[in-house]
N, C-alpha and C positions, 0 to 999 in steps of 0.2 A: 503494499500500499504505499502510495507516495502523495504528497501534498505541498502546495506553495500557499503563501501569504500574499493576499491582494490587499488592497486599501479598503474593501469592504468584508473581508473575512478569508477563511481558509477555503481552498478549492482541492478537493480530493480528485485524483485521477490514477489510471492505471495504465501501464505501456506493454505493449507486445511488439516483437519483430524489429526489423532494420530495413532502412531504405528511405524513400521520400516519406515525409510526414503526412498522416492522416489523422485529423481530428474528429472524433465521433461524439454527437450530443444527442442526448436521449430525450424522450417526451416527458409530457406532464404525469405525475404520480409513478415515475420510474427512476432507475438509477443506471449506473455505467454498464452494469453486467448484462442488460438486455442486449448489448453488443458483443458479448463473449464470443460466440460462434463465429461471427463476422471478423472480429480481431483475429482470431486464430487462422482462419483463412486468408486473410490479407497479410498477416506477418511473414509470408514466403517472400514477398516483395516490397512491404511498406512497414514503416515503424508507425504503429497506431497508438493514438492517445485518447482514451475514454474518459470523459470528464463527468463529475457529478455537479449539476447546477447548484447554485447557492440555495438552501431551504431543502434539498432533496439528498438522499443517500448519506455519504459521510461528509458532505461539505457543510459549511458554517451556515447557521439558521438563525442567528440573532441580528438585528440591528442592520440588515441590508436589504436592498430593493429585490422584488421577485417578478420584474417585468420583463418582456421581450428586449426592451432596450437595454436593460441592466445586464442581462445574459449576453448581449453582443458585447458590451464593455468587458464583461467577465472574460469571455474568449480571447478578446484583443489582450487583455493584461496577461492572461496565461501565456500566449505566444510570446510576448514580449519578455516576461520572466524567464521562459526557457529559451529564449534566443532563436525561436523559430520564425524566419522572415515571411516565408509563404508556406501554405499548406492547402491540401484538399480537405474540403470540409463535408462531412457526411451527417445528416441529422434525421431523426425519426420524429413525426408529428410535430410538437412544438419546437423540438431541436432543429427540425427542417426549417421552421419559419424563422429562427435565430440564424441559421446557415444563411439563408437567402438575405437576411438583413446585414450580416457581416459583408456579404459581397456589395451591397449598396453603401454601407457606411465605411467599410475599409477594404476597398477594392484591391489595394496594393498587396494585401496579406493573403488573398484567395486566389488559387490557380483553378479551381473547378469546385463545383457545388453538387451535391447528391442529396435529394430530399426523399423522404419514404413516408407516405400517408400525411403529408403535412398540409395545413389549411393555409391558403393564400389569403383568404378574407375569412373573419370570424363567423360569418354566416355559414360556413361550410362545416361547422362544429354540429355534432349531434345535439338533440334538444336538451338532453340532461346536462351536458357540459355547458351549454349556454345559460341553463338555470344555476349551475354553480358558480357562474360569473357574478351572481347577486349575493352581496355580503350576508344577508339575513339568511337565504335558503343555504348557502354554503356552511354557516355557522351552525344552523339547525341540524344538517345532515351530519356535519364533523362531529358534533357533541353528543348525538344519540348514540349510545354505545352498540357497536355491530351493525349499525344501519349501512354504511358504505360497504363493508366487506361482503354482508349478506346480499346486498343488490347487485354487487359486482359479479358475485359467485353465480346467482341466478343467470346473469347475462353472459358469463364466461364462454360458454360453448359457442356464441355467436361472433366471439371476438379473435380467437386464435383456434388452430386445429388441435394442437396439444395444449388445451386449455387448462388442464390440471397443473402442468408445469408453470405455465404462466401466471396462473393464479397465485401459486406460492410465492412468486417473486413479487407480485403486485402486493400481496398481504404484508410482506416483509417491508416492501417500500413504504407503502401506507404509513406503517407503524413508525418511520422515521421522519415523516413529514409534519411540519406545524400547520396550524389553522392559517397563518398568514401566507406561507408558501402555497398552501391548498387553494387559497381563494384568489390572491393577487396575480398568481402567474396565469391562471384561467382567465380572469378577468382582462388581463393585458391582451391574451390571446383573442379573446372575443373581440376587442376593439381594433384588431389588427386588419387593416386593408393595404397590402402591398400591390394591388393593381396598378395604381399610377405610376409606381416606380420600376416595375419590371423591365421596361424597355431600356433602363439605365444599366443593367446587368450586362457586362460585357465579357463574362467567362463562360465556358460550357456548363450547363446545368441538365443534370438527370433527374427526372421525376418517376418514381415508383409508387404505383398505387394498386391496391388490392380491389377487385370488382366487388368483393363481398365485405367491405369495409362498413362497420356500423358506428364509428367513431368520428370519421371525417368522410364527408361526401367524396367519393371517387372523381366526381366531375370537376373537383379542385385541380386535377391534372390536366384538364382542357383549359381552365383559366391560366395554369402556368404556361401551358404550350403556346397559347395564343399570345400572351403578353411578353414573353421573354425571346429575345432574338435567337439564342443559341441553345434553346431547350429542346430535349427529346424526352418523350414521356412513354414508359412501359406499363402496361396493365397486366396484372397477375390475376388470372381468373379463378384461381383456387386458393387466393389469399384474402383474408380479412385485414384487420389494422396492422399486422405484423408479417409482412412478407418474408423478413429475414427468418422468422421463426417457422412460418407455415410452408414455404418453399425455398429452403436454404440453399440448395445446390443451384437452381437457377438464379436466385438472388446473388450469390456470389460470382456467379459466372457473369451476369449482366454488370454487376460491380466492376468487376476486373477489366471488362472489355471498355467500360467507360474512363477508368482511371488510367489504364494502360496507354489510352490512344494519344499519339502524338500528332499534332498538326503539321 
């Protein structure tokens, strides 16, 4: 386990492999090890860094911001502290929204961007996530013992093919999440609308979306493709919100083809 100290708290991360740097960013109510299988695959040719966002996993949880923009600055500080001038950025769900925002706010640091099941605009989130963006409802759900785990467990078979394994990770990650990070991060994501800025992204972008996604509308892939000059979008017919878990072989192959491509 590794960590660095930023101006807003500790950032925990894990490293695998050698080669060109790839930074992997997790989604809402997740942590770094949702990327473990992907990291092991990429480690043959890449040095992968998987981060825990502030408020999640093992990173700092007190006295920091929990918005998409805060996380953009967290990634920028992380790269600066480790001396990473440029990197390939890969993000799942909220992490993908942060990745695209990195390419907009810090274009010199980003070589390529890959997003997985990521919302481009907050309206693309499922209804229960949009409801969680309301402070009162988030507080109510968070404070009722067992309400969120039970609801998610009932819903889990629709989220991932190996839902039992995924649910164990979710249950652990939720136990390490504060109400502030639970609410403010999803509230920020709900307000996000990258459509007016997508045309400014000048690096290649890969979008991977599962046709059976119940968390983020797969149609967000079309929004990405239509607005981003150098974007390509792949749809995984047998995947939900976690293509890297549902179809790992195809996902890793698709990712390698994108990352390895040289103009």
